[in-house]
C-alpha positions in Angstrom: -74.9 -14.7 34.4 -73.7 -12.4 31.6 -75.0 -9.4 31.9 -77.7 -8.0 29.2 -76.1 -5.5 27.0 -79.1 -5.2 24.6 -80.9 -3.4 26.5 -80.0 0.0 24.8 -78.8 1.4 21.2 -75.1 1.5 22.0 -72.5 4.4 19.8 -70.0 2.2 18.1 -67.6 3.9 16.3 -66.0 1.8 13.2 -62.8 3.1 10.9 -62.9 0.8 8.4 -61.8 1.3 5.3 -63.1 -1.9 3.4 -67.0 -1.4 3.1 -66.9 -5.3 2.9 -65.0 -5.7 5.9 -67.4 -3.1 7.5 -70.7 -5.0 6.3 -69.3 -7.9 7.6 -69.1 -6.5 11.3 -72.4 -4.6 11.3 -74.0 -8.0 10.2 -71.9 -10.2 13.1 -73.5 -7.6 15.7 -76.9 -7.7 14.9 -76.7 -11.7 14.8 -75.1 -11.5 18.3 -78.7 -9.0 19.0 -76.7 -6.5 20.2 -78.3 -3.2 19.5 -76.2 -0.5 18.1 -76.0 2.7 15.8 -72.3 2.1 13.8 -71.1 5.2 12.6 -68.6 4.1 10.0 -65.7 6.7 9.3 -63.2 5.7 6.3 -61.2 8.7 6.4 -58.5 10.3 9.3 -60.6 13.8 9.1 -64.0 11.6 9.2 -62.3 9.9 12.3 -61.7 13.2 13.9 -65.0 14.6 13.2 -66.9 12.5 14.9 -64.6 12.5 18.1 -65.4 16.0 17.9 -69.4 15.3 17.7 -70.2 13.0 19.9 -69.4 10.3 22.8 -68.9 7.1 21.6 -69.7 3.5 23.2 -67.3 1.4 21.4 -64.6 2.5 18.8 -63.3 -0.1 17.0 -60.2 0.1 14.0 -58.5 -1.9 11.5 -55.4 -1.8 12.6 -54.3 0.0 8.9 -56.5 2.7 9.1 -55.0 5.3 7.0 -54.0 7.5 10.1 -51.4 7.0 9.6 -52.4 3.8 11.3 -54.1 2.0 14.3 -52.1 3.3 16.7 -52.5 6.7 15.8 -56.2 6.0 16.0 -56.2 4.5 19.6 -54.1 7.8 20.6 -56.8 10.5 19.4 -59.8 8.3 21.1 -57.7 7.9 24.2 -57.4 12.4 23.8 -61.1 12.6 22.6 -63.0 9.9 24.0 -61.3 8.5 27.2 -64.1 6.1 28.3 -64.8 4.2 25.0 -63.1 1.4 24.5 -61.3 1.2 21.7 -61.2 -2.8 20.4 -58.0 -3.3 17.1 -59.0 -5.2 14.2 -56.0 -6.6 11.9 -55.8 -8.6 8.7 -52.0 -7.7 9.4 -50.9 -6.6 12.3 -47.9 -8.6 13.7 -47.7 -10.0 17.6 -45.5 -7.3 18.5 -47.7 -4.8 17.2 -50.6 -6.0 18.6 -49.1 -6.3 22.4 -48.2 -2.4 21.7 -51.8 -1.7 21.2 -52.4 -3.4 24.3 -50.2 -1.9 26.5 -51.1 1.6 24.7 -55.0 0.9 26.5 -56.5 -0.9 23.7 -59.7 -3.2 25.2 -58.5 -5.9 22.5 -57.2 -7.2 19.9 -58.7 -9.2 17.0 -57.1 -11.7 14.0 -59.7 -10.2 11.4 -59.1 -14.7 10.7 -60.7 -15.2 13.7 -63.4 -12.9 14.2 -65.3 -15.6 16.9 -63.0 -13.6 19.0 -65.4 -10.4 17.9 -68.4 -10.8 19.6 -66.7 -11.7 22.7 -64.7 -8.9 22.8 -67.3 -6.3 22.0 -70.2 -7.8 24.7 -66.8 -7.4 27.2 -66.1 -3.9 26.5 -69.7 -2.8 26.0 -70.5 -4.6 29.9 -66.8 -2.6 31.4 -67.7 0.9 29.5 -71.3 0.6 31.1 -70.1 -0.7 35.2 -72.0 -4.0 34.7 -69.7 -6.7 35.4 -67.8 -8.9 32.6 -69.3 -11.2 31.1 -67.7 -14.7 31.4 
């Protein structure tokens, strides 16, 4: 049985500089009935400010987020919000770079061309961050 992650509203920080991708991300979460508030940040300054202002249940970042990159964002998130799982979304990340993100602590790497993997990764990350059994 899959853990119920729809019982409370999750705080998700989304680092994305493309508004169309950001809107698509919100729509995919809504269609999956994941109750959440998504804070969209589009600059390094707004990302760091958001991390200083609140704790998030999940952080999702475009790998090319201008910080100068998703790896820098991952490192900043680990420092300021260490309990939040970090998912990398990418349309351009090479397999070696994706593996490096995972070794640094990213919970998942999702290619933007295969967004069907997003919801299972989000459900697993939210379950694990809330001490629920991971969905199978």
